[in-house]
C-alpha positions, -999 to +999 in steps of 0.1 A: +085-234-032+078-246+003+112-262+005+128-229-002+112-211+027+139-220+052+166-209+028+149-176+023+146-170+060+182-179+066+196-157+037+174-127+039+178-115+074+191-081+062+165-078+035+133-089+051+102-089+030+081-083+061+092-076+097+093-109+115+107-145+111+078-156+090+081-129+064+095-151+037+067-176+043+042-149+038+058-139+004+060-175-008+024-181+003+015-151-018+034-164-048+015-197-045-018-177-044-007-157-075+001-189-094-033-203-086-052-176-104-068-187-136-087-166-161-102-134-149-140-129-144-158-098-155-171-090-120-161-094-084-167-129-071-189-131-040-175-149-011-185-156+025-150-150+039-113-150+031-089-175+048-072-164+080-037-152+073-006-160+094+003-124+105-033-118+117-035-148+140-055-140+171-073-112+154-109-111+169-123-096+137-118-130+120-139-146+147-167-121+142-167-125+104-166-163+107-196-163+131-215-141+107-208-163+077-219-195+095-255-181+096-281-192+071-280-162+048-248-152+030-230-122+045-242-089+029-250-052+036-277-062+061-251-076+084-234-042+088-244-009+104-231+022+086-215+046+111-195+072+091-181+080+057-143+079+060-134+091+025-137+084-012-115+075-041-118+073-078-138+040-078-157+040-045-163+053-010-150+040+023-172+037+054-167+029+090-191+000+097-201-022+126-208-059+122-242-061+139-243-076+173-205-079+177-190-045+186-165-052+159-156-025+134-143-025+099-137-002+069-159-011+040-151+001+005-183+002-015-182+006-053-212+013-075-215-012-103-232+012-127-207+040-122-178+016-127-193+002-159-201+036-173-165+048-168-148+015-179-134+009-144-147-026-137-113-041-143-097-018-118-122-029-091-115-065-100-077-060-098-079-043-064-100-072-050-076-098-064-045-079-050-061-075-015-069-112-015-032-119-020-018-097+007-005-111+040+018-085+055+018-064+087+019-031+069-007-039+042-045-043+045-063-075+054-093-084+033-118-100+058-145-106+033-160-094+001-194-097-015-217-080-040-253-069-041-274-060-071-259-025-072-226-026-053-193-044-048-182-044-012-147-050+003-145-054+041-111-044+055-093-032+086-103+002+101-073+024+109-083+048+137-053+071+133-063+087+099-036+092+073-001+107+072-013+137+052-036+148+080-010+139+107+016+159+089-006+190+089-007+188+127+031+188+131+051+219+139+057+237+106+036+210+090+065+185+085+078+155+104+111+153+122+137+132+104+134+105+130+096+103+125+100+104+087+126+075+089+101+054+109+072+058+085+095+055+054+110+022+067+075+006+071+064+019+037+096+005+022+089-030+036+054-029+023+066-019-012+093-046-011+066-072-004+044-060-031+072-061-056+079-097-045+045-106-057+049-088-090+027-059-080+036-022-088+017+000-064+018+033-083-002+054-059+021+061-029+013+094-012+007+104+025-031+103+019-028+065+012-007+057+042-030+050+071-021+050+108-033+021+130-044+024+166-009+014+178+008+039+156+022+017+128+011+022+092-010+004+066-007+011+029-041+015+014-060+020-020-048-005-046-071+004-075-042+020-094-019-010-089-008-032-117+001-068-116+011-095-141-025-108-137-036-081-160-013-093-188-008-130-184-040-145-170-022-175-155+012-165-140+043-186-141+054-185-104+090-190-114+091-155-129+084-141-094+110-160-074+135-138-056+170-136-068+198-143-043+226-119-049+261-126-035+272-101-008+302-080-017+325-060+005+306-029-004+272-041+007+282-061+038+259-053+067+266-041+102+253-056+134+224-032+135+212-046+101+219-082+105+213-086+142+233-117+153+250-122+120+281-100+122+310-099+098+297-128+076+293-128+038+256-133+038+239-132+005+210-108+001+175-112-011+165-092-041+127-090-047+115-071-077+086-076-102+089-091-136+093-068-166+055-061-167+051-026-181+021-003-184+013+026-206-014+039-183-014+076-173-028+075-138-020+090-105-017+123-087+001+151-106+027+159-079+037+122-076+038+111-112+071+098-124+087+113-155+084+081-175+046+081-169+043+117-181+064+110-212+043+080-220+073+057-223+058+028-204+068+021-169+075-007-143+085-010-107+109+020-108+079+043-106+074+032-070+109+043-061+102+077-076+071+081-056+089+069-025+114+098-031+085+123-034+069+108-003+100+111+018+106+147+005+070+157+015+073+141+050+105+161+056+096+194+040+058+196+041+055+200+003+064+182-029+095+192-049+080+198-083+047+215-075+038+242-099+012+270-102-011+245-119-013+209-130+003+216-164+031+235-147+036+206-122+039+180-150+064+203-168+085+207-136+086+169-131+100+163-165+121+194-171+131+210-138+160+199-115+154+188-080+158+216-054+156+216-016+142+245+005+170+267+019+150+273+051+144+237+061+176+218+069+177+180+067+207+157+069+230+151+040+220+115+042+184+123+037+191+146+008+214+120-008+187+093-007+161+116-021+184+126-049+191+090-057+153+082-058+143+113-078+165+106-109+145+113-139+158+083-160+144+052-143+174+029-152+197+053-133+174+055-102+185+039-070+170+005-064+164+000-102+187-030-102+188-042-066+154-032-054+145-023-018+177-039-006+198-010-020+176+015-003+178-003+030+216-002+029+216+036+024+231+056+053+198+073+059+185+040+073+216+032+093+207+016+126+173+004+115+168-032+126+147-044+097+137-076+114+122-058+143+106-027+127+072-037+140+085-037+175+098-001+173+080+027+191+060+048+167+064+086+169+027+091+173+000+071+190-036+080+179-062+089+205-086+059+211-118+061+191-150+063+212-172+039+193-199+045+219-205+078+203-216+060+172-236+034+191-257+061+206-271+071+172-304+059+161-301+026+142-329+036+118-310+067+108-279+047+101-299+022+080-313+051+060-278+062+052-269+027+041-297+030+015-283+063+003-248+049-003-253+049-040-255+086-041-223+090-021-203+065-043-209+086-073-192+115-057-157+103-065-124+121-072-128+118-109-138+154-110-109+165-088-084+184-109-055+171-088-061+136-100-051+122-135-068+093-151-061+088-187-054+056-206-031+056-237-043+023-248 
């Protein structure tokens, strides 16, 4: 596989898995990690730290974690100071924490073991940890360390100071983004999904709430507890089933200079990265984002991510989702039975509409990207002019205000420690009682 890295870099300039020259190396490294997994354990494995990953070179947070892990006692909750609860999901709560004595800040996802066991969600917690351990991509989370206590599983990840795209959208004029801003965020999300698919991971939970904004304005996809991977079905994966397919470039899909950079007018092959035919019968997700095949219980694969990508783009541009009904049942009925409609009052370009129409085809095998993956979406006119190799160098449409961590530092340490003890109460307040969230397993 290592021998193929130069070939992938040379042939995938217009279909980058990440956004720099080492993107293919990241993907291949991830495939090697996938292949190394053996049988699954019943609980999260404790670890002092995860290995430093190529795209995070020079990240001072690694230095802080490594110093903490070199001490006599294993890293644990006592090494961190709780500052603020950032949010919660179906299997845990996320907190802003400080690694004591370092002025280094992280987001820590804390999951209550008892709650997970009582709701049969231990496997989801394990899957999320394994997926996070695989990731090495500029628009995906970095898992700095993970550990467990008697009561909790803890994942230590990057803190994104800019909040999420749902909150940011609410602050825009008329509560929707401009087409230029939507294109920026959609391009970064597309690259993240492409990389996940390269590793055989179907994300399944794309929505603005799960797209976080970093301090420099670029995005990070978050929350992987609904994701599925071949690890769930095969135990030990055959890496050959995840190798990308190199497709010959035809006249129709030949790239322009803006796409290929220095490669102009050549017949470059394109890299097609999609998961294996792993399929799930799970009925999980947010009503307004569920793909029709999930609602119909037909089983589903990677095409559900392209459906949710279409809903995501629609919401960024229009400030609402296209199939939202008066209630949850009405929403599900609309997704399956109602045609796609666009608001008459909000005008977007024909290119944007055409892409959304192609993504929101109710039959997955007719959906854009079903056969050729993210490469087909990249070549759509909506993304014309995007230099995929340099997306991370593009100027974001919004730069968050700097966070004043001194505000947290002024709080009494004893009070923060008391809150740490009370985490168990918070982690039980999950979204499982939220009527907007669906969680049902057919099998």
